[in-house]
C-alpha positions as CSV (number, residue, x, y, z in Angstrom):
1,M,0.1,-0.2,-0.1
2,S,1.3,3.5,-0.7
3,S,2.1,5.5,2.1
4,E,0.8,8.7,0.2
5,F,-2.8,7.3,0.5
6,P,-3.3,5.6,4.0
7,Y,-6.9,6.3,4.0
8,F,-7.9,5.6,0.3
9,L,-6.2,2.3,0.1
10,S,-6.9,1.2,3.5
11,P,-9.6,-1.5,4.2
12,N,-12.8,-0.6,6.0
13,T,-16.3,-2.1,6.8
14,I,-20.0,-1.5,5.9
15,G,-22.0,-3.6,8.5
16,P,-20.6,-7.1,8.3
17,V,-18.9,-6.4,4.9
18,E,-15.2,-5.7,4.8
19,I,-14.2,-3.6,1.6
20,R,-10.4,-3.7,0.7
21,N,-10.1,0.0,-0.1
22,R,-12.4,3.2,0.0
23,A,-13.1,3.6,-3.8
24,V,-16.9,2.9,-4.9
25,I,-18.7,2.7,-8.1
26,S,-22.3,3.8,-7.5
27,A,-25.3,2.3,-9.4
28,H,-25.8,4.2,-12.6
29,H,-27.5,3.8,-15.9
30,T,-25.5,1.8,-18.6
31,C,-28.1,1.2,-21.0
32,F,-26.6,-2.3,-21.4
33,V,-30.0,-4.2,-21.1
34,E,-30.7,-6.9,-23.6
35,C,-34.3,-6.2,-24.6
36,R,-36.7,-9.0,-24.9
37,T,-38.4,-7.3,-27.8
38,E,-37.7,-4.8,-30.6
39,D,-39.4,-2.2,-28.6
40,M,-36.6,-0.1,-27.4
41,Y,-38.8,0.8,-24.1
42,S,-39.2,-2.7,-23.5
43,H,-37.6,-4.0,-20.2
44,G,-35.2,-6.8,-20.3
45,K,-32.0,-8.0,-18.4
46,L,-28.5,-7.0,-17.9
47,G,-26.1,-9.8,-19.1
48,K,-22.7,-10.5,-20.4
49,R,-21.9,-7.0,-21.7
50,Y,-22.7,-5.5,-18.2
51,A,-20.8,-8.3,-16.5
52,D,-17.7,-7.6,-18.8
53,Y,-18.0,-3.6,-17.8
54,V,-18.1,-4.5,-14.2
55,E,-15.2,-7.1,-14.3
56,A,-12.9,-4.6,-15.8
57,R,-13.3,-2.3,-12.9
58,A,-13.2,-5.1,-10.2
59,K,-9.9,-6.1,-12.0
60,G,-8.7,-2.7,-11.6
61,G,-8.9,-2.6,-7.9
62,I,-12.0,-0.9,-7.0
63,G,-13.4,-1.7,-3.4
64,L,-17.2,-1.9,-3.8
65,F,-19.4,-1.9,-6.8
66,I,-22.9,-1.0,-6.4
67,L,-24.7,-2.8,-9.2
68,G,-27.9,-1.7,-10.9
69,Q,-30.0,0.2,-10.8
70,Y,-32.4,-2.5,-10.7
71,I,-36.1,-1.5,-10.8
72,S,-38.3,-2.6,-7.8
73,H,-41.8,-2.7,-9.2
74,P,-43.6,-3.0,-12.6
75,T,-44.8,0.6,-12.2
76,G,-41.2,1.8,-12.1
77,L,-40.3,0.6,-15.5
78,Y,-39.6,2.4,-18.6
79,E,-37.8,5.6,-17.2
80,V,-35.4,5.6,-20.1
81,A,-35.1,3.6,-23.0
82,L,-32.8,0.3,-22.7
83,T,-32.0,1.1,-19.0
84,D,-34.5,-1.0,-17.0
85,C,-34.1,-4.3,-15.6
86,P,-36.8,-5.6,-13.3
87,G,-34.9,-6.6,-10.1
88,Y,-37.9,-8.3,-8.5
89,D,-38.2,-10.5,-11.5
90,E,-36.2,-14.1,-11.4
91,T,-35.4,-13.7,-15.0
92,A,-32.8,-11.0,-13.7
93,L,-31.1,-13.4,-11.4
94,P,-28.6,-14.8,-14.0
95,G,-27.4,-11.8,-15.1
96,M,-27.1,-10.1,-11.5
97,K,-25.4,-13.5,-10.5
98,M,-22.9,-13.0,-13.5
99,A,-22.1,-9.5,-12.3
100,V,-21.7,-10.3,-8.7
101,E,-19.3,-13.1,-9.5
102,A,-17.3,-10.6,-11.8
103,C,-16.7,-8.5,-8.8
104,H,-15.8,-11.5,-6.3
105,K,-13.5,-13.2,-8.9
106,H,-11.2,-10.0,-8.5
107,G,-11.7,-9.3,-4.8
108,A,-14.3,-6.4,-5.1
109,K,-17.5,-6.5,-2.9
110,A,-20.9,-5.9,-4.7
111,F,-24.1,-4.4,-3.5
112,V,-27.1,-4.3,-5.6
113,Q,-29.5,-1.2,-5.6
114,F,-33.2,-1.2,-6.2
115,A,-35.2,2.0,-7.3
116,H,-38.5,3.1,-8.6
117,A,-38.9,6.2,-10.6
118,G,-42.1,7.2,-9.5
119,F,-43.4,9.9,-11.9
120,M,-40.0,10.0,-13.7
121,N,-40.8,7.3,-16.3
122,A,-42.7,7.3,-19.7
123,G,-45.6,5.8,-18.0
124,G,-48.6,4.8,-20.1
125,R,-46.6,2.9,-22.8
126,D,-48.0,-0.3,-21.7
127,G,-51.1,1.1,-19.9
128,T,-49.2,1.3,-16.5
129,Q,-50.4,3.7,-13.9
130,V,-47.8,6.3,-12.8
131,W,-47.2,6.2,-9.0
132,S,-46.3,9.1,-6.7
133,A,-46.8,10.2,-3.2
134,S,-49.5,12.5,-4.2
135,E,-51.8,13.0,-7.2
136,L,-49.7,15.6,-9.3
137,S,-48.5,16.6,-12.6
138,P,-45.0,16.1,-12.7
139,P,-42.8,19.2,-13.0
140,P,-41.3,20.0,-16.5
141,G,-37.7,19.1,-17.4
142,G,-35.6,16.2,-16.8
143,I,-36.9,12.6,-17.6
144,V,-40.4,12.8,-16.5
145,S,-44.0,11.3,-17.5
146,A,-46.5,13.4,-19.4
147,A,-49.3,11.6,-17.3
148,M,-50.9,12.5,-13.9
149,A,-49.3,10.7,-11.2
150,K,-51.8,8.5,-8.9
151,E,-51.4,9.1,-5.3
152,M,-50.6,5.8,-4.0
153,D,-53.0,4.0,-1.7
154,E,-52.7,1.4,1.2
155,D,-53.0,-1.5,-1.3
156,D,-50.2,0.2,-3.5
157,I,-47.7,0.7,-0.8
158,A,-48.2,-2.7,0.7
159,D,-47.6,-4.0,-2.8
160,L,-44.4,-1.9,-3.3
161,I,-43.1,-3.1,-0.1
162,E,-43.6,-6.6,-1.2
163,H,-41.9,-6.1,-4.4
164,Y,-38.9,-4.7,-2.5
165,R,-38.9,-7.9,-0.4
166,M,-38.7,-9.8,-3.8
167,C,-35.9,-7.8,-5.0
168,A,-33.9,-8.5,-1.8
169,R,-34.6,-11.9,-2.1
170,N,-32.9,-12.0,-5.6
171,A,-29.9,-10.0,-4.7
172,K,-29.5,-12.4,-1.7
173,A,-29.8,-15.5,-4.2
174,A,-27.4,-13.9,-6.6
175,G,-24.8,-14.0,-3.7
176,A,-24.6,-9.8,-3.5
177,D,-22.8,-8.6,-0.3
178,G,-25.5,-6.0,0.5
179,V,-28.4,-4.0,-0.8
180,E,-29.0,-0.3,-1.5
181,I,-32.2,1.3,-1.6
182,H,-32.6,4.3,-4.0
183,A,-34.4,7.3,-2.1
184,A,-32.7,10.2,-4.1
185,H,-32.7,12.5,-7.2
186,G,-36.7,12.9,-7.0
187,Y,-37.4,9.1,-7.6
188,L,-40.4,7.7,-5.8
189,L,-39.1,7.3,-2.2
190,E,-38.0,10.8,-2.4
191,Q,-41.2,11.9,-3.6
192,F,-42.5,10.7,-0.4
193,I,-39.7,12.3,1.7
194,T,-39.6,15.8,0.1
195,P,-42.6,18.4,0.9
196,L,-42.2,19.5,-2.8
197,Y,-44.1,16.5,-4.1
198,N,-45.8,15.1,-1.0
199,K,-49.0,16.6,-0.2
200,R,-50.7,13.7,1.9
201,T,-52.6,14.2,4.8
202,D,-52.5,10.6,6.1
203,E,-49.8,8.9,8.1
204,Y,-47.5,9.1,5.1
205,G,-47.5,13.1,4.8
206,G,-46.9,16.1,6.9
207,S,-44.3,15.8,9.5
208,L,-40.9,14.4,8.7
209,E,-41.5,11.3,10.6
210,N,-44.8,10.6,8.6
211,R,-42.7,11.4,5.3
212,M,-40.1,9.1,6.2
213,R,-42.4,6.1,7.1
214,L,-42.2,4.4,3.6
215,P,-38.8,4.5,3.1
216,M,-38.3,3.2,6.6
217,Q,-40.9,0.5,6.2
218,V,-39.3,-0.6,2.8
219,L,-35.8,-0.7,4.7
220,A,-37.2,-2.7,7.3
221,A,-38.7,-5.4,4.9
222,V,-35.5,-5.6,3.1
223,R,-33.5,-5.9,6.3
224,E,-35.8,-8.5,7.4
225,E,-35.3,-10.5,4.0
226,I,-31.6,-10.4,3.7
227,G,-30.6,-10.9,7.4
228,R,-27.8,-9.3,9.2
229,D,-25.0,-11.0,7.3
230,K,-25.5,-8.6,4.6
231,A,-25.0,-4.8,4.4
232,L,-27.9,-2.4,3.6
233,G,-28.0,1.3,2.9
234,I,-29.9,4.1,1.6
235,R,-29.1,6.7,-1.2
236,L,-30.4,10.1,-0.2
237,S,-30.2,13.5,-1.9
238,V,-29.6,15.3,1.4
239,E,-29.6,18.8,-0.2
240,E,-32.3,19.1,-2.9
241,Y,-31.2,22.7,-3.7
242,A,-34.9,23.5,-4.4
243,Q,-37.0,26.1,-2.6
244,G,-39.1,24.4,-0.3
245,G,-37.5,21.1,-0.5
246,V,-35.1,18.9,1.8
247,T,-32.2,20.9,3.1
248,I,-28.8,19.5,4.4
249,Q,-30.2,20.4,8.2
250,E,-33.5,18.4,7.8
251,S,-31.1,15.4,6.2
252,Q,-29.3,15.4,9.5
253,E,-32.5,14.8,11.3
254,I,-33.2,11.9,8.8
255,A,-29.8,10.6,9.3
256,K,-30.5,10.2,13.3
257,M,-33.7,8.7,12.5
258,L,-32.2,6.2,10.3
259,E,-29.4,5.4,12.7
260,A,-32.1,5.0,15.6
261,Q,-34.2,2.6,13.7
262,G,-31.0,0.2,13.7
263,V,-31.6,-1.3,10.3
264,I,-29.1,0.3,7.8
265,D,-25.4,0.2,7.9
266,Y,-24.7,3.3,5.5
267,I,-25.8,6.5,4.0
268,N,-25.0,7.0,0.3
269,V,-25.0,10.9,0.3
270,S,-26.0,12.4,-3.0
271,Q,-27.8,15.8,-3.8
272,G,-30.4,17.2,-6.4
273,L,-33.6,16.5,-8.1
274,I,-33.6,15.3,-11.6
275,P,-36.7,17.5,-12.6
276,N,-35.1,20.6,-11.5
277,F,-31.5,20.5,-12.7
278,V,-29.8,17.3,-13.8
279,P,-26.3,18.9,-13.5
280,I,-26.9,19.1,-9.7
281,V,-27.3,15.2,-9.8
282,V,-24.5,14.4,-12.0
283,P,-22.0,17.5,-11.8
284,C,-20.6,18.6,-15.1
285,L,-17.1,20.1,-15.9
286,T,-18.3,23.5,-14.8
287,F,-18.5,22.2,-11.1
288,P,-15.2,22.2,-9.0
289,H,-13.9,18.9,-8.1
290,A,-15.4,17.2,-5.0
291,A,-18.2,19.9,-4.9
292,F,-20.4,18.3,-2.6
293,A,-18.0,16.7,-0.1
294,S,-19.3,18.9,2.8
295,N,-22.7,17.5,2.6
296,A,-21.2,14.0,3.4
297,G,-19.4,15.8,6.0
298,A,-22.4,17.0,7.7
299,I,-24.3,13.8,7.6
300,K,-21.1,12.3,9.0
301,E,-21.4,14.9,12.0
302,A,-25.0,13.6,12.7
303,V,-24.4,9.8,13.0
304,T,-21.9,7.8,15.1
305,K,-22.4,4.3,13.9
306,L,-23.5,4.7,10.3
307,K,-20.9,4.8,7.4
308,V,-21.0,7.6,4.9
309,I,-20.4,7.7,1.2
310,A,-19.5,11.0,-0.4
311,T,-20.0,11.7,-4.2
312,G,-19.8,14.4,-6.8
313,R,-16.9,14.9,-9.4
314,I,-14.1,13.1,-7.2
315,I,-12.0,12.1,-9.9
316,D,-8.5,11.2,-8.5
317,P,-7.2,9.3,-5.5
318,V,-5.4,12.7,-4.2
319,E,-9.1,14.4,-3.9
320,A,-10.4,11.0,-2.5
321,E,-7.7,10.7,0.3
322,Q,-8.3,14.4,1.4
323,I,-11.8,13.8,1.8
324,L,-11.4,10.7,3.8
325,A,-8.5,12.4,5.7
326,D,-10.7,15.3,6.7
327,G,-13.2,13.1,8.0
328,H,-16.1,14.2,5.6
329,A,-16.8,10.5,4.6
330,D,-15.8,6.8,5.1
331,F,-15.9,6.0,1.4
332,C,-15.8,7.9,-1.9
333,I,-17.7,7.3,-5.0
334,M,-15.6,7.7,-8.2
335,T,-18.2,6.4,-10.9
336,R,-17.5,8.6,-13.8
337,A,-13.6,8.5,-12.9
338,H,-13.9,4.6,-13.2
339,L,-15.6,4.8,-16.6
340,A,-12.5,6.7,-17.9
341,E,-9.8,4.7,-16.0
342,P,-11.0,1.4,-14.6
343,E,-7.4,0.9,-13.1
344,I,-7.3,3.8,-10.7
345,V,-6.8,1.7,-7.5
346,K,-4.2,-0.5,-9.3
347,K,-2.2,2.5,-10.7
348,T,-2.6,4.1,-7.2
349,T,-1.2,1.0,-5.4
350,E,1.7,0.8,-7.8
351,G,2.9,4.6,-7.5
352,R,1.6,5.4,-11.1
353,I,-1.0,8.0,-10.5
354,D,0.6,10.2,-13.3
355,E,-0.7,7.4,-15.5
356,I,-4.3,7.8,-14.5
357,R,-6.6,8.6,-17.5
358,G,-8.7,11.3,-15.8
359,C,-12.3,12.1,-16.3
360,V,-13.0,15.7,-17.7
361,G,-16.7,15.8,-16.9
362,C,-17.8,16.5,-20.4
363,G,-21.0,14.1,-19.9
364,N,-20.5,13.3,-23.6
365,G,-20.5,9.6,-23.2
366,C,-21.6,8.9,-19.8
367,T,-24.9,10.9,-19.7
368,A,-25.6,12.2,-23.0
369,S,-25.7,8.6,-24.4
370,I,-28.3,7.4,-22.2
371,G,-30.6,5.2,-24.4
372,G,-27.8,4.0,-26.6
373,G,-25.2,2.5,-24.2
374,I,-22.8,4.6,-22.2
375,G,-19.2,5.4,-23.3
376,C,-16.5,7.6,-22.5
377,T,-14.7,10.2,-24.6
378,Q,-11.3,9.4,-22.7
379,N,-11.9,5.6,-22.9
380,P,-13.1,4.1,-26.2
381,A,-13.0,0.7,-24.5
382,A,-15.9,1.6,-21.8
383,G,-18.8,-0.4,-22.6
384,N,-17.0,-2.5,-25.1
385,E,-14.9,-4.3,-22.8
386,G,-15.6,-7.7,-24.3
387,E,-14.3,-6.6,-27.4
388,M,-11.7,-4.0,-26.8
389,D,-9.9,-4.7,-23.2
390,T,-7.4,-6.8,-24.5
391,I,-4.4,-5.5,-26.7
392,I,-2.9,-8.3,-28.8
393,P,0.9,-8.5,-29.0
394,A,2.1,-8.2,-32.5
395,A,3.1,-11.2,-34.2
396,K,6.1,-9.2,-35.8
397,K,7.6,-6.1,-34.5
398,K,8.0,-3.1,-36.6
399,K,8.9,0.5,-36.9
400,V,5.9,2.5,-37.0
401,M,5.6,6.2,-38.2
402,V,2.6,8.1,-36.9
403,I,2.3,11.6,-38.7
404,G,0.3,13.9,-36.7
405,G,0.3,14.2,-33.0
406,G,-3.5,14.7,-32.6
407,L,-6.0,12.7,-30.7
408,A,-6.3,10.0,-33.5
409,G,-2.4,9.9,-33.7
410,L,-1.7,9.8,-30.0
411,E,-4.2,6.9,-29.9
412,A,-2.8,4.9,-32.8
413,A,0.7,5.4,-31.4
414,W,0.1,4.2,-27.9
415,I,-1.7,1.2,-29.2
416,A,0.9,0.3,-31.6
417,Q,3.5,0.6,-28.8
418,A,1.5,-1.5,-26.5
419,R,1.5,-3.9,-29.1
420,G,5.1,-4.2,-29.2
421,H,6.0,-1.9,-32.0
422,D,8.8,0.8,-32.2
423,V,6.6,3.9,-32.6
424,T,7.8,7.4,-33.5
425,V,5.0,10.2,-33.6
426,Y,5.8,13.3,-36.1
427,E,4.2,16.4,-35.3
428,K,5.0,19.8,-37.0
429,S,3.6,22.2,-34.4
430,G,6.0,20.8,-31.8
431,E,2.9,20.3,-29.4
432,L,0.7,17.3,-28.9
433,G,-3.1,17.2,-28.6
434,G,-4.1,18.6,-32.0
435,Q,-7.7,20.0,-31.8
436,A,-7.9,19.0,-28.0
437,L,-5.6,22.2,-27.2
438,L,-8.3,24.5,-28.3
439,A,-10.8,23.1,-25.6
440,P,-9.0,24.6,-22.5
441,Q,-9.4,27.9,-23.9
442,L,-13.2,27.8,-23.5
443,P,-14.9,28.9,-20.2
444,G,-15.0,26.0,-17.8
445,K,-12.8,23.7,-19.6
446,R,-9.8,24.4,-18.0
């Protein structure tokens, strides 16, 4: 272990699960679902392509991969084309098990996240009712339905909780080390938590205790299903950055309530509401690195036993080490960073941090490609690991001349070099990078 990173590279526990380092990949849309029909909005399953993607990052040294998101109920499907895999359906088990085993094969731990989009889906494509905490017309913007959401009744709530049980049963059967419940970003469970969307007057509305009732019932049901030998956590938008919404101060009270319940082991700290402003949820290059670490720190101050995971443009081990050393969190999410560079931990351990391919926060491959399979402008192998992750040594070593040191020339040069050729790059300007040299001159792209 490198002495420069005593926190980042050291093991830590979440509940009963020991994790080899503090680097985490959160659940995220990959759009690698294999559809059952030709309808691009048809739900399907995550299979080998997803497992290959997961394995490349487990092999690169990640400590924890939170798989998914998997959808918790039929009314939560169809949020985005080619993204949804039903976690409650046993047909999801083979792919889920494949991804879990891809992690375990290389020493990483695997949790499975389950989510419900609430009114943020394309509801009505198959006649499915759109659910929410209250009857409302979803706000404009983001990924939302045009249909009026139905206020969930007692039967709906009971059915939802039962489906979360089914999801947990599948995660356990797949061999997962833990389960995460998504209650952030304006999804269904947060539609109950936030007063922006919850206008109920029954036991599920009004006070904070009432608004937290359903998320806590779901957590209790999942814990009962998975037992105490698995980890359990929740993802929260602890600061919604919306007038009248949940604030960090209220989230500190939520964290204390969750700790007092004694059911979960960790809080995955996120921020923002997708219907309001997507870049808050997935911070782009105009945001500073580690922009929301202080939110995790505020939750860390509010609890004594629960582990806290920080997120938000944490792109290299130096930033992660500082967050951990400052006591803001116990683990750091580095999802897009690992999309660009699957071997962050491996290269850090070997003292090669200058070789880490950096995430630039452009969002061109990871968020703008939702619906067609995510990728990365920095890493062409991302999402194509089964085809592009192995560089085949050349049968015969040659001298290779690459004319032009732009992006294409440099890509050709390093791959030829990696295959064993003797490579020389010729660039008449005397500076490598080509058109990429223009990008840092634009505002926000330093």
